[in-house]
N, C-alpha and C positions, 0 to 999 in steps of 0.2 A: 234692679239697677243695670242699666245698660253698661256693658263694657267698652273700653275704647276701641275703635276700629283699628285694624292692624295699619291701615294707611295712616292714621293719624299719629300712631307710635313711631312708624318709620320716619314721619316727618320730624317729629319731636328729636329723635335720635340723630337726624342729619343735621338739625340745627345745633345740638349740642356738640356734635364733632366739629362742625364749622366753627363754632365759639372756641373750642380747645385748641383747634389749630391756628386759629387767628391769635390768640393768646401767646400761644408758643412762638409764633412768628414775630410777634411784637417784642417778647422777651429776649430772643436771640439776636434782635435788630443790631448790627454792630454800631459802635459809636463813631462818628465821621472823623477822620483823619485830616490833619492840617497840611497845607502844601509843603511845607519842610519835610514831611514823611515821604510823600510821592518823590520829592526831588531827591531824597538820600538813595534811591532805587537805581545808582548809577556808579560807574567807575569814575575816580579822579585821578589826579597825577600820582597820589600817594596811596590810593586803596583800588582794589578790584573787586567789583561786585558781579554775583553771579546768582540767578535764580535758579537754584538747585531743585531736585526733585523733592528733597525732604525738608528744605528750609531756604530762607534768604541769607545769603552768604557774602560777608565782606572781608578780604584778606589783605595785608599789606602788599604793595606791588612789588613784584621782582624777588619775594621771600617766600620760604616755606615754613611758617611758624610751627613750633611744637608744643605751644599751649594755646588752648582755646576756650572761648566763652560760648555757652550755650543759653540763650534766652527765651524764657517761658512768658508768652504776654498775659496780660491782666484779663479778667473775665470781661467778654463782649468786646475786647478791643483787637482791632486788626493788627496783625504782626509788623506792617510796615510802620506803624506808629512809633516803634522804638530803633526804626532805621538810623536816624541821624546819631543816636548813642552808638549803635552798633558801628557805624563809619568812623566815628571818633575813636573807638577802641581799636578797630583795625589800624587805624593811623598811628597808633602807638606800638605797633608790632605784633598784634596778636589775631587769630582767626576769631572772627564773630559770627555767630549763627543765630537766626530767630526761627522758631519752630512754628509753622501755623498748626491751629487747633481745630478740630471740628467744632463747628458752630461758635469759634472764637472762645472755647472753654476748656482750660487745661485739664479740667478734672475728667474729661472724655478721652484724653491721650496722655496719661500721667508719663508712660514710658517713651514719649516720643524721642527723647534724647539718645536713646540706643540706636536709632537709625542714624543720626548725626555722627555719633562715634564710630559706627560701623562704616561709614563713608569716608572716615578720615583716619586711616591707620597711622599716618605720619605724626598725628598729634599725639604726644606723650603724656600731658597734664590737661585735665579739664576742669573748668569752673561752670556751675550752673548759677545763672541770675533769673530771677522772677519777679514781676510785678503783681503785687495784691494776689488773688487768686493762684496766678503763675507762679508766685515765690512759694506759697504753702505747697503746691503739688509738686514744684521743683524739689523742694525739701523731703517731701514723701518719696520721690525717686531717689534721692540720694541715700535716704535711709534703707531703702530696698537694695541698694548697690553701693554699699560704702567704700569697696576697693576701687571703684572706678572714677571717684572723683576726689580732687586735692581742695576744691573750694566751693563756698556757696555765698553768693550775693543776694540780699532781700532788698528788694525796691519797693518800699511801702508795703511790706508784708512780715509774716511771722511764721515760724515752724509749728506744723501740726503734729509733729513727731518728736521724741526726746532724741537729740543729736548731741548731747552733752559729753558723751564718751567716746564720740568719733575723732580721729586724728585728721581734722578738717580745718582749714582756715575759713572764716567766716565774717561777713560784714553785713550790718543791718542800716541801710539808709532810709531815712524817713523825713518828710516835712513836718516842722512843729506845728502847723497849722492844719494838718492832716487829722480828720475826726477821729481816726483810729491810732493817733500817735502814741498814747499810753499804753495801748494793747501791744503795739511794736517794739516798745522800748523798755517796758516795765519789768518787774522781778521774774513773771512767768516766762516772758519772752527771752530773758538773760539765762534763766535756768535750763532752757531747752538747747542752748547752744554750747558749744565747746568754751571753756573758761577764758580763753585769750580772744573772743569774738570782739570785733571792734563795732560800736554803735556810732553812727555817724548822724547828728540832727541838723538838718538844713534849715536855718533860721528863715521864717517865713514862707517856707515851701508848702505845698498841698500835696493831694493824691494825684491829680490828673496831670500835674507838670513833670510826673515821671515818665510820660511820654508826649507825643505830638499828636494828640487827639483832643476832642471837646465832648462836652455833654455829660460829665461825670456827676452821676445824682448825689445831691447832699454833700458836695464838697465845698467846704469854705474856700472863698478866693484868696490866692496867694499874694503875699506882698512884696514878692521879688519877682523878677522876670522868668519866664520859662527858659531864656538862655542861661541865666544864672543857675537855675537849679538844676538844669540838664549838666552844665560844666561840673557841678560839683558831685552829682551822680556818676559822671564818667570817672573824675578824678578818684573817687573813693573806690571805684570797681577796679581801675587799672592798677591802684596800689595794692589791691589782692593779687591781682593778676601777676604783678611784678614780684610779690612775695612768694607765690606758687612756683613762677619760674626760676626764681632764685634758688629755692629749695630744691627743685628738681635738678637744676644744674649742679649743685653742691654735691647731691647724691650720684652723679655719674662719674 
């Protein structure tokens, strides 16, 4: 029986590597962002934007906020997709920073928020928000550094760790039409968070409309506008920030 020639084996290996590389490239292909996302990468009369070394930053114009929000993007979603929400949060008086992730996957840089906190020593209280995979990874980061954060906001996400014993403000925001809504709001999700965690159901919302991007696989269509869903996400997140800021001020 003839053995395969080395040249033939080499060609097969090259083809297999090419296929694997192509499959990986396809998998990490980012979701397309909408024009509103790109438009948010700018300063306005009320908000100052900065493309900082470790994240996209929005801050209230003429102010030095002492409470900040760090946003972990969803899987395969570019950071600017959450720019309109961050801009709206900054307009309410808070620093908002979105962390870019390697290949747009937060699992590859769970502790990215450490760099943001180090760059802003003036901020006394921090909240992490995360969409989908970003929410679960943000929760894991908080679990590893419980003394560094005062709040955690899930945007269509749930905790991968038990955070129920932490002194932490928490809010879980999800669309009722999201295919994973039951997992985000059910008994298991509630048991993993502090007893006073708030669950906000956005009627008619879905997964994709937590940001300004398109192409979310297997996502049922929303029955409300993206603007409406985004407004509710921002409002619930700001409510947590207000709570954290109020608690921090009362302690001083």
